[in-house]
VOGUMAR-256954 format. One record per residue (C-alpha): x, y, z. Coordinates in nm, 4 decimals. Layout:
# residues N
[pt [X, Y, Z]],
...
END
This chain:
# residues 156
[pt [-1.4636, -0.6794, 1.7647]],
[pt [-1.6840, -0.3854, 1.6993]],
[pt [-1.5793, -0.0865, 1.4851]],
[pt [-1.4802, 0.1189, 1.7920]],
[pt [-1.2298, -0.1395, 1.9165]],
[pt [-1.0671, -0.2452, 1.5882]],
[pt [-0.7149, -0.1178, 1.5384]],
[pt [-0.6915, 0.1527, 1.2787]],
[pt [-0.5638, 0.0464, 0.9419]],
[pt [-0.2479, 0.2191, 0.8339]],
[pt [-0.3342, 0.5085, 0.6081]],
[pt [-0.1920, 0.5078, 0.2623]],
[pt [0.1136, 0.7306, 0.2325]],
[pt [0.0719, 1.0707, 0.0722]],
[pt [0.2273, 1.1192, -0.2643]],
[pt [0.5082, 1.3290, -0.1106]],
[pt [0.5817, 1.0473, 0.1399]],
[pt [0.5771, 0.7918, -0.1408]],
[pt [0.8280, 1.0103, -0.3182]],
[pt [1.0477, 1.0433, -0.0121]],
[pt [1.0370, 0.6615, 0.0384]],
[pt [1.1356, 0.6098, -0.3270]],
[pt [1.4198, 0.8653, -0.2863]],
[pt [1.5418, 0.6902, 0.0270]],
[pt [1.5301, 0.3555, -0.1582]],
[pt [1.7286, 0.5063, -0.4448]],
[pt [1.9865, 0.6382, -0.2055]],
[pt [2.0124, 0.3016, -0.0374]],
[pt [2.0603, 0.1171, -0.3671]],
[pt [2.2993, 0.3887, -0.4872]],
[pt [2.5135, 0.3323, -0.1783]],
[pt [2.5256, -0.0423, -0.2344]],
[pt [2.6107, -0.0210, -0.6106]],
[pt [2.7858, 0.3213, -0.6508]],
[pt [2.6929, 0.3542, -1.0222]],
[pt [2.9210, 0.5789, -1.2253]],
[pt [2.6483, 0.7778, -1.3882]],
[pt [2.3800, 0.9127, -1.1573]],
[pt [2.1427, 1.0146, -1.4366]],
[pt [2.1435, 0.6600, -1.5798]],
[pt [2.0896, 0.5158, -1.2328]],
[pt [1.7984, 0.7556, -1.1697]],
[pt [1.6404, 0.6667, -1.5098]],
[pt [1.6675, 0.2976, -1.4431]],
[pt [1.5483, 0.3105, -1.0900]],
[pt [1.2463, 0.5401, -1.1448]],
[pt [1.1433, 0.3777, -1.4780]],
[pt [1.1048, 0.0451, -1.2974]],
[pt [0.8734, 0.1717, -1.0250]],
[pt [0.5080, 0.0747, -1.0045]],
[pt [0.3739, 0.4189, -1.0870]],
[pt [0.4560, 0.6283, -1.3937]],
[pt [0.8011, 0.8033, -1.3812]],
[pt [0.6295, 1.1424, -1.3740]],
[pt [0.4847, 1.0608, -1.0352]],
[pt [0.8370, 1.0402, -0.8948]],
[pt [0.9583, 1.3879, -1.0097]],
[pt [0.9996, 1.5036, -0.6462]],
[pt [1.1846, 1.1842, -0.5593]],
[pt [1.4206, 1.2322, -0.8511]],
[pt [1.4907, 1.5895, -0.7426]],
[pt [1.5608, 1.4811, -0.3871]],
[pt [1.7752, 1.1785, -0.5000]],
[pt [1.9840, 1.3803, -0.7405]],
[pt [2.0295, 1.6668, -0.4999]],
[pt [2.1330, 1.4291, -0.2146]],
[pt [2.3882, 1.2551, -0.4395]],
[pt [2.5317, 1.5906, -0.5595]],
[pt [2.5630, 1.7284, -0.2005]],
[pt [2.6634, 1.3999, -0.0431]],
[pt [3.0137, 1.5110, 0.0636]],
[pt [2.8669, 1.8059, 0.2623]],
[pt [2.5805, 1.5904, 0.3943]],
[pt [2.8172, 1.3152, 0.5084]],
[pt [3.0315, 1.5636, 0.6904]],
[pt [2.7281, 1.6914, 0.8788]],
[pt [2.6372, 1.3375, 0.9748]],
[pt [2.9944, 1.2732, 1.0988]],
[pt [2.9847, 1.5900, 1.3072]],
[pt [2.6509, 1.5133, 1.4645]],
[pt [2.6568, 1.1336, 1.5128]],
[pt [2.7812, 1.1482, 1.8684]],
[pt [2.9552, 0.8320, 1.9904]],
[pt [2.8844, 0.6670, 1.6628]],
[pt [3.1279, 0.6100, 1.3791]],
[pt [3.0133, 0.6772, 1.0320]],
[pt [3.0896, 0.3198, 0.9249]],
[pt [2.8630, 0.1793, 1.1977]],
[pt [2.5499, 0.3648, 1.0771]],
[pt [2.3031, 0.1160, 0.9264]],
[pt [2.2767, 0.1707, 0.5481]],
[pt [1.8973, 0.2298, 0.5696]],
[pt [1.9469, 0.4929, 0.8381]],
[pt [2.2253, 0.6472, 0.6361]],
[pt [1.9876, 0.6770, 0.3327]],
[pt [1.7175, 0.8360, 0.5550]],
[pt [1.9664, 1.0762, 0.7054]],
[pt [2.1132, 1.1766, 0.3685]],
[pt [1.7681, 1.2447, 0.2288]],
[pt [1.6462, 1.4427, 0.5345]],
[pt [1.9711, 1.6441, 0.5615]],
[pt [1.9528, 1.7327, 0.1907]],
[pt [1.6041, 1.8686, 0.2598]],
[pt [1.7108, 2.0505, 0.5824]],
[pt [2.0251, 2.2051, 0.4342]],
[pt [1.9369, 2.2708, 0.0717]],
[pt [1.5555, 2.2755, 0.0289]],
[pt [1.4421, 2.5887, 0.2046]],
[pt [1.0877, 2.5364, 0.0499]],
[pt [1.0220, 2.2516, 0.2900]],
[pt [0.9719, 2.3317, 0.6636]],
[pt [1.2329, 2.1588, 0.8792]],
[pt [0.9776, 2.0026, 1.1103]],
[pt [0.8115, 1.8414, 0.8138]],
[pt [1.1385, 1.6949, 0.6969]],
[pt [1.2146, 1.5570, 1.0470]],
[pt [0.8683, 1.4087, 1.0902]],
[pt [0.8856, 1.2470, 0.7530]],
[pt [1.2286, 1.0952, 0.8263]],
[pt [1.1045, 0.9522, 1.1560]],
[pt [0.7944, 0.7999, 0.9948]],
[pt [1.0040, 0.6437, 0.7192]],
[pt [1.2470, 0.5050, 0.9748]],
[pt [0.9530, 0.3451, 1.1649]],
[pt [0.8646, 0.1451, 0.8510]],
[pt [1.2117, 0.0714, 0.7120]],
[pt [1.4536, 0.0548, 1.0026]],
[pt [1.5009, -0.0875, 1.3464]],
[pt [1.3116, 0.0220, 1.6557]],
[pt [1.5964, 0.2397, 1.7927]],
[pt [1.6663, 0.4114, 1.4646]],
[pt [1.4072, 0.6871, 1.5057]],
[pt [1.5800, 0.8195, 1.8169]],
[pt [1.9252, 0.8185, 1.6486]],
[pt [1.7813, 0.9864, 1.3334]],
[pt [1.5785, 1.2327, 1.5347]],
[pt [1.8834, 1.3215, 1.7472]],
[pt [2.0998, 1.4075, 1.4472]],
[pt [1.8237, 1.5931, 1.2641]],
[pt [1.7257, 1.7929, 1.5699]],
[pt [2.0828, 1.9068, 1.6332]],
[pt [2.1057, 2.0255, 1.2718]],
[pt [1.7615, 2.1990, 1.2818]],
[pt [1.8862, 2.4085, 1.5769]],
[pt [2.1624, 2.5481, 1.3624]],
[pt [1.9414, 2.6493, 1.0724]],
[pt [1.8959, 3.0243, 1.0202]],
[pt [1.5273, 2.9787, 0.9315]],
[pt [1.1975, 2.9043, 1.0920]],
[pt [1.1391, 2.5465, 1.1924]],
[pt [0.7721, 2.5301, 1.1179]],
[pt [0.7498, 2.7054, 0.7824]],
[pt [0.9259, 2.7266, 0.4481]],
[pt [1.1840, 3.0014, 0.4214]],
[pt [1.0739, 3.3180, 0.2521]],
[pt [1.3368, 3.4169, -0.0078]],
END
């Protein structure tokens, strides 16, 4: 094969995507173990990563925020998961949704379309082939209810 016909190698994820992936993984493990102390769980999880803990500051913010707002986030999932019970949602998809919905609902510094695109890309790598449609459907419905621009961060 010559250079023009070789498949493209997957680009390394950006630091922000690496942080989102780590946050999704934390939320997944949190759901499976339900530790009593979130701060201890965050410290343990992010201290054992391959990069220094400081690298994961964004992931820690997202993880902690998503856990703190989980009751509201889960209610939004329940309201928007049409024809799908909450208990049937795959745990990886649930972690991706919780992370993305935390960003959509509580992080106005992140444009909604960026959040949705990131969630879909993460789902392509960590979930089943149909998950991206399910995740996109829920996130798109929520995006339509947001009182802010979809393509830019909110100006407070």
